N, C-alpha and C positions, 0 to 999 in steps of 0.2 A: 511218283509218291515219295521216293527216297530223297529227291531233291527238295520237296516241300518240308519233309521231316528235318533234313539237314539245315535248311534255312531257318526253321523254327528254333532248332537247338542253338544255332549260331546267333540269332537275334535276341533270344530271351535274356541273357546276362547283359547285353548291350542296352536293351530297353530298360532293364532294372536300374542300370547305372545312370542312364539318361534321366529316368524319373527322379532319382535322388539328386542328380546334378541340377535338374529343373527346380527342385525344391530349394536348393541352396541359391540358385540364381534368383528365384522369387524373393528369398530373404534379402539378397543383395539389393534387388530393386526396391524392396520395402525400406531398407535402411537408407538407400539413396534418396528416396522421397522424404524420409524423416530428416535427413541432413538438410535438404532444401527447406523444409519447414523450420528447422532450427535456425538456419541462416535468416529466414524471414522474421523469426521471433527476435533474434539479436538486432536486426534492423529496426523492428518496432520498439524494442527496449531502448535502443539509442535515441529514437525519436521522443519517447516518453522522458528519457533522461534530459534531453535538450529542452523539452517543454518545462519540466520541473525546474531546471537550472534557470530558464528565463523567468519563471514565476518568482524564484528566489531573488533575482536581480530586481524585479519590480517591487518586491516586498522590502528589500533593502533601501531602495529609492524612496518608497513611501515612508519607511521608518525614519530615514534621515530628514525628510520634510517635516514629519511630525515632531521630531526632536528640535528642528530649527524653529518651528512654530512655538514649541514649548519654551525655548530660550527667549524668544521675542516677548511672549506673554510674561515670562519671569521678569524681564527688564521693565515692561509696562507696569507690572505689579510693584516693582521697587519705586518707580516714579510716583505711583498713586500713594504708596505708603509714605514717601517723603513729603508729598503735598499734604497728606493727612496730618503728618507730624508738624509741619509748618503751620497749618491751620489751627491745630490744637495749641501751638505756642502763641499764635496771635490771639486766640480766644482767651488764654490765661492772662496775657498782658492787658487786653482790653478789660477783662473782668477785674483785674487788680486796680487798674486806673479808675474805673467807674466806681468800684467799691470805696476807693479812697475819696472820690468826690461825693459819693453818696453819704459817707461818714460825715463829711463837712456839712452837707445839707442837713443831715439829721441833727447835728449840733446846733445849727442856726434855728432849725424848727423848734428844738427843745428850748432854746433861749426865748424865742418868740412865745412859745407856749407858757413858759414861766412868767414872762412879762405880762402876757394876757392883754386885756383892754387897757390896763394901767400903763403898760409900756407904750402902747399906741398913743394914749392921751399925753403921756410925758413927752414923747417925741413931737406931738402936735404943739403942746404949750412951750416946749423948749425952743421952738423956732423963734428967731428974732423978729420975723416979719411973716406976713402971709405968703409971699412968694417963696421964702425959705421953707415954710411948712409944706407947700406944694412940691418943692424940689425933693424934700425928705420923703414924702409919700411916693413920688415917682421912682426914687432910688430903691425904696423897699420893694415896690411893685416889680421893678426891673430885676432886682436880685432874685425874687421869688420866681419870676418868669424864666430866668436863666437856669435856676435850679431844676425847674420842671422840664425844660428842654434837655438838660443834661441827663436827667433820669429817663426821659423818653428815648433819647439817642442811645443810651445804655441798653434799654430794653430791646430796641430795634436791632442794635448790633448783636446782642446776644441771640436773638431769634434768627438773624441772618447767619451767624456763625453756626448755630445749631443745625440749620437747614443745610449749609454747605458741608458740615461734618457728616450729617446723615447721608447726603448724596455720595460723598466720597466713601463712606462705609459700605453703601450699596454697591458702588463700583468695585470696591475691593472684594466684596462677597462674590460678585459676578465673575471677577477674574479668578477667584479661588475655585469656583464651580467649573469654569473653563479648563483650569489647570487640572482639576481632578478628572474631567472628561478626557483630556488628552492623555493623562496617565493611564486611564482605563484602556483607551485606544492603543496606546503604546504596548500595554501588556497583551492585548489581543493580537497585535502584529507580531510581537515576540513569540507568542504561542503558535501562531500560524507559521512563523519562520521555523520554529523547532519541528513542527509537524511536517513541513515541506522538506526540511533537512533529513528527517527520518525516512520520508518517502524516497528521497534521492538515494540514501544509503541502501534502502531495500531494492530499488530498481537497479542500482549498480551491482548489488550482490546477485540479483536475479540474472542480470546480464552475464555476470561472471559464471554463474551456474550453467547457463545456456552455452557459453563458450566452451566450458569444460565438457559438457555433454556432447557438443558438436565434435570436439576432438576425439572423444571416446567412440562416437559413431563412425567417424572417418577411419579410426584404427580398426574397428570391427569390419568396416567395408573392405579395407585392404586385406584383412585376414580371410574374409569370405571370398574375395577375388582370388586369393592364393589357393583357397580350397577348390574353387571352380577350375582353376588352371590345372591343379593336380588331378581333379576328377576327369577332366578332359584328356589329360595325358594318360591316365590310367585306363580310361575307356578305349583310347586308341590302341594301347598295348594289349588290353584284354581282347579286343576285336581281332587283332593280329594273331594272338595266341589261340583263341577259340577257333579261328578259321583254320589254323594248322591242325588243331586237335580234331575238329570235325572232319576235315579231309582225310585224316589218318585213321579214324575210328568208325566211319560209316558202315553199318551192316544192313543188308537188304530187309530183314524182318524186324529190326529194332524199332520199338514204338515208345516215344517219350511219354513221361507221366503228364497228365493234364495240368494246365496252369492252375495255381491255387487261388481261389477266390472264395473267401469264407462269408461273403455276404454282408460286408460292412455297409454297402450302399443301400441295403434293405432295412437298415436300422434307424433311418431318419425319424426323429420324434420319439424313439424308444430308449435312447441311451440315458444312463444316469449321470448326474454331475460328477466330475472327477473328485470333488471335495465338497463338503457341506460348508456353505458360507454365503456371502452377499456379493453379487456382481456389482463392481464399482466402476467398471469401464467396459463399454460394449464394443462390438465389431464396427469398423468403418471409420469415417471421418469424425474428428472431435475438434470443436471450436475452442480456441483459447479465450478465456473470459476477458482478458485485459488487452491483448494485442490483436484481436480480430483476425486470427490466422487459424490454420487447420493442421492437425496431425492425423496420421493414418494408423489405425490399429488393425493388424491381421488376425487378432483373436480377442478373447475376453479376459478381463482381470477379475479374480474372485478373492475378496478379502476373507481370510479364515484364521482361526487360532494357530499360533506357531506350534509346530509338531504334529498337526493333524495329518492323517494318512491321505496320500494322493493315490487314487485308484485308477486302473486302466479302464477306459470306457468300453473297450471291446478287446477280444483276444487278438494277439498279434505277436510281433517279434521286435525286440529291442535292437534298434540299429544305431542309436546314439545315446550315450550316457556319460557325460562329463561336463566340466565347467566350460561355459561359452560366455565370453565377456559381453556384458550388457543384458544377458538373460540368466546369469547365475548358473547354478547346477541344473542342467537341462536333460530331459529324457525324450526321445522320439521313438514312437512305435510305428512299425509297418504293418498295416492290417490287411494287405493284399488288395488287388483290384485297383491299385493306384491311390489308395487312401492311407493317410498318415495322421497321427495325432502327436501333439507337442505339449510338454509340461515343463514350465520354467520357474526360476527363482526358488528352487527347492533348498531346504536346509541340508537334507541327506538324500542319497539315492540307494535303493536296495537291490536294483537289478543291473546286470552287466550286459554289454553288447553281445548279441547272439542268443540271449535268453528268450525262450518262448513263454508268453504270459497268457493267463486266462482273464476273462472279463472280471472286473472288481479286484484283481490282484493288487496288492500294495506295491507301488513303484518307488515312492519317495515320501518325504514329509514336508509339510508347508514351512517355508522360511522367508527370509527377506534378502537373500543374496542378490546384490545388484538391483534391488527394488527401491524405488523412491517413495513408495506408499506403505511401508511396513510389511508385515507378514501377509503374503498373498500368493496365489497361483496364477500364472499366465498360461492360458490354454488355447491351442489352435487345432483346427482340423484342416487338412489339405488334401486336395484331389488332383492327381497328376501335376503336382508341384504348385498348384494355385491355391491360395487360402480361400476357405468358404466360411460363411457365418456359422459359428457353432450353436447359436441360440436355438434355431429350429430343430437341431438334432437331439438336444437334451431335454429332459423333463424334470 
């Protein structure tokens, strides 16, 4: 019996140390998984960055093609305008020439009109002979016929030039429409280019953020690893010390107090939320919306007003109350029976290590220390060092 009692006394502090060490190891494993996820996110971010860069290259190529087409159309338009100007010049020259000829015809017609029939009779009787008279008549008829042809040619040329001018005007109008369309397309491409450039900057910034976060996680992992090593060294030393103490202080009738188990395990579904707010991130895997990868959360995140009171979900003992990089100001309660609860990102902490607390006691106030989502509380429940989903435990 004494041997059993001695063994129990000897093992109790070691088991407690191992339980706490297991909790830290579990945190280390969780951070290691998160580091892996962050590396995947960085890889995905680089892929998106390369894709966006490729799209920008294609956009630049398309823009250069459009600009080249615009230059060609501009040259075509200049040719059309020169042709149009030349045609207009020819039209004015022809019009001046025909107007001059038309003026001469009008003068002759006026003379003929004034002479009337008398003029014709005079020309008829002034002829020295009948053949001369017929020659005079043929001359007059030929003159009038030439005048009519000239007028007809004038009218035909004017109509032709008008048609050519109208065709060239339509062509110039069509070129202007094409030019405006290309200008619109050019503006669209420029807008898309600016959009893609902004996206590239965002992706690069996001990549930089992930890289910074990864460095922080790796730093935290090294710190936790150091804690684990110190805990293991301390556990070894405590085992050696306790073994010596037990061997030197065993009494035949000494009975150790019973192990403390205040029944946290019986409270599933009965616990109150540690703070009034909205759950913004649940327990378990979370898929990144852009990079199609997953991160693991060992607890839940509750958005709440800054300064709100953070309450103990159950009675227990404060075993950790200080700043922990990545989690901000963090409080850990030991509830006995292998159960722990964790409260992180607090603005302030009101309890010290070693303090016994009752259910609903104020432990801290809501803050955003090391939080990427503003004022919130990160809450975990752990059993024997392993995280469990807090959602079924609270109401």
